[in-house]
N, C-alpha and C positions, 0 to 999 in steps of 0.2 A: 822639421814638425816641432823638435823641442825648441828650438830658436825663436819659432813663431808666438809660442805658448809663452816663452819668457818676455818676448817682446810685449805680446798683449797683457800680461801679468803687470808689466813694469807702467805700462800705459794706463791701465785701471787704477793700480797706487797712486799714480801721479795725480791722475783725475779725483781720487780721494783726498788726498792730502789738499790740493787746491779748493775742495768745496766741504771740507770736513766741518766747517761751522754748519754749514746748510743740513749736515745729516744730523746734527746735534740737536737742530731745532725742534723737530716733532717727529713723531710716530710715521713712517712712511709706508703706505700699505704694499708696495711692492718689493720692500724689506721683508715685512711680514709675510708675504706670500713665500718668498723665498725659503726663508726660515721655515714655516711648515712643509714645505717640499722637501727639505734636507732632515727635518725632523722624523716625518713620514717614510721617506725611502731610504735613510741611513746613509746617504751617500750625496757628496757635492757634485759627483758627476753625473750621477743620475737625476738631481735635480736641475742640473745645467741642461741636459737632454729635455728633461720637460718643459723648460722654459724657453728653450732655443737659445742660450746663453753660453758663453764660455764658463768652463770651471772657475777662472780667475775672477770673473763678474760676479760669480754667485758667492765666492769666497768674501768678495768686498760686499756685497750686500748684507751677508750676515755680519761682518766686522762693523759695518755703519751702523745696524742695529744695537749690536753690542755696546757701541762706544754711545750710543744716544741712551742707552738704558743703564750703562755703568756695570752690567754684570756680564759673565761668561756665560753662553746661553747653548753652544754645541762644544762636545769633546770628544775625541777619538778613542774607542773602545776597540782595540784589535785593527779590524780593517773597516770598523762601521762609525760612521758618526751619529751619535746620540745626544739628546738634549741633556742638560745638566738639570740640576735640582730647580734652577731657576729657569730653565728652558721650558721644563715640563709644567711651570705654574703659568708661563706666558701662553703657551700651546693654546689653552681653551679661550684666553681673552683673543688670541689673534684670529682663531677660527669665529669667534662669535664676530669680531670687527671687521672680518673679509665677508662673512655671508651678510652683514648691515650694508656693508659697501656693495655688494652686488645687489641687494634688495633695493637700496637706493638708486644705483642705475638704471634696474629695469623699471621701477617707477617712472623714471625721467624719460624711458624710451616714448611713451604715447605722446608727452608732450613735444619731443624733438622730431616726432613725424607728423606732428599737429592733429593728432586722434583724439585728444582729450585737452582739457584745460579748465578754468574755472570764470564765469562771468558774472559780477554781482550789478545787480540793476536798481536803481532807485526809481520810484513811480506814485503817482498819486491814486486815490482810490479806483476811480472809474477804469483807468487805463489797466490797473493790475488784474481786476477782475474780468472786464470784458475784452481787452486787446491782448494783453501779454503772455495769457495762456495759447492762444493758437500760433502766436508768433515764437514762442518757447517751445512748443509741439514740433514745429516744423524746423527749428533748429537743432533739437535734440534727435530728430529723424536723420538729419544730416551727420550729426556727430554723436552717435550714442554714447560716447564717453565725457561728453560736456556737462559740467556741474553748473547749474545755474541758482542763484540766490536772488531774492527780490525784497527788499526794504520799503514799506509803505509809508508815506510821511506828506506832509505837505511840501510845495515847491521850493520855500526857502529854505527848509531842512536839508531836502533833498540835494540841493545845490549846493549848500554848505559840507556835506559830506562827501560830494563828488570832487570840490576842491581841496579837500582834505586826502584823496585818494582813499577813501575807504569804500567807495563806490566806483565801478569803471564806466557806466553810461547811466544818463538819467532818461526818462520817459516822462514828460510832463506837457501840460498846456502852455503854449505861449503866450506873451513873448517872457524870454528869460534873457539875463545878462550878467556878464563876469568877463573881466578883462582876460582871464586865463582860459576861457571858455570857447569851444566850437559847437553853433548850433546850428542843426540840420531838420527844418520841418520835413515832414513824412506822411501826414494825414490830416486831412480837414474833416471834420465832424460837423454836422447840423445841430443846432440846440433846438428842442421842441418843447411845444406846448404839453404839458400833461394834466390831465382833469381825471376824475372819477369816472369809471365806465357806465356810457348811456349821457355822459354831459354834451350837450350842444357847442359846436364848434362854428364860428363865426366864417361865411363864405370867404374863401381865400387865406383863411387862417386868421388869428386874433392879433391884433394890433397891439402897441404900448399901452395906450389908452384901456382897452379892453381887459387886458392883463393886471393892469392897476386898481381894476376895480375888484377882481378876485382876492379871495384869502389866500394869500401866498405863503408857501412853504418853500424856502430857499436853502441852497447849501451856504454854509458860513466861509466865507473866506476864498483866498486863492484867484488866479487869472480868470478862472471862468464866472466867478461870482462879479468879478469887475466888469467883464464883459456884459453880463444881464443888467448891472444895475445902470450901464450906461445905455443900453438897449431902452429900459423902461422909463430912463430920466426925462421928465418935464421941465420946464421953466418954474424956477421956484420950487418944486417939489424934490423932497426926499424920501427914497425908497423906506418905507417900514414894513418888512414882512410880518404875517403874523407869528412865524416862527423861524429858526434858524438851527440848523443842524451840520453837523461835520461827516454825515453817512448820507451818501445819493440812495443807497439801498432803505434807508430809514424811511427817506422822503416818499419814495415810491410806495412803501407801505401805507403811510399814512395818508397820502391820495387815494390810494386805493380803498381805504374806508373812508373815503367821503369828507376828510377833513379839511381840504384845499386843493388849490393848484398848484403847480410848479412849474420850472422851465429847466430842463435837463436834458444832459449830452445824450444824443441817439445811441452811441452804443448802449447807455446803460438802460432803454426801453426796448430796443429791437426784439429782445425776447421775451416780452411780458407774458407771463404765465396766466393761461385761461382767461384772456381779455379784461384783466382787473382794471385797466385804464384805458382812457382815450388819449391819442396823441394827434398832434397836427403841427405843420410847419408856421411859423410865425411870420407875420407880416409886418414890415419886410424880414425876409430869413437872416435868421442869427447863426453864425458859424462860429468856430474855433479851432485853431491848428494845434496839433500836437508835435513836439519836437524831440529829436535826440538831442541830447547834450553831452559833450565828452569835454575833458581837459586837452588843451591844445599841444600837450606835449605827450598825451596817453598813446602808449604802443600797443597798436591794432594786432592782437593775437589771432590766431585763425578761430578761435572762438567768439571773440569778439566781432568780427569781422562778419560771421556768418549769423550772430545775432543781429546785426545791423541789416543784412540783407534781407532778413525775413521781415523785419518791421517794415521795410522801404515796399516789399511786395504784399503788406497788409491791405485786405479789402474789407472794408464792413459788410 
């Protein structure tokens, strides 16, 4: 038994000599834990039993820590191992570091198990108000620990943030382009004529000529506006709406008080309160496609995959 212990000690010391530069590089949590056990138990042997190590291995851990800090940390007083003055000063720091390390490891467990995470979404106004809340709710039911943040902006700004990796996914009206982007259409939405309540709609829905004769309040910019302009276009005619707004909700309010007509996404008007506006399909119908956009090299975490699944399952 004595020979076995001596051989183990020699082997441990040889390992230390071969790797002593490594021991001197940075504080080692295993060394700190061993030092705390020796100080608390007053014995290298008891610390070895607690950690499931040999006594020479425990001695090596403490020696490595002393080498790193350049001070003696443990001294023998009679048959007990006790911390020196430097060791007593280190104990409080060591306990705090070990507690922080344990807390950090515990915080990582839900991520390792896939039970939590974070998804950063960029979106336009309509999708963020009328589509994303239901998809986010479904994702959170599946993953209660999932943190979801939504950034609202125009398509160009959202795509720029996506390419900079400050967003994980964009939900925008298509088309979208980018050399490093993956684009997946997932929802087709009808654009509707919207008029003050009680307005008369032509049979079969208003056509472009009819709409051009109305006082138009249109959304300012974006793919949706480009689609509307293309639908309204006539030879040698430039669309000049009476007013333009950056908010679809503002347009709805203005239409409701009789200031004009508009063409708006169906999601924005399907829950019109108190029947304040009248809606109709256009002739011919006009639709837009919403898509999910990600970087090609984006790592699909469980949370991101769950969010994408809920978007694909969305029904207006």
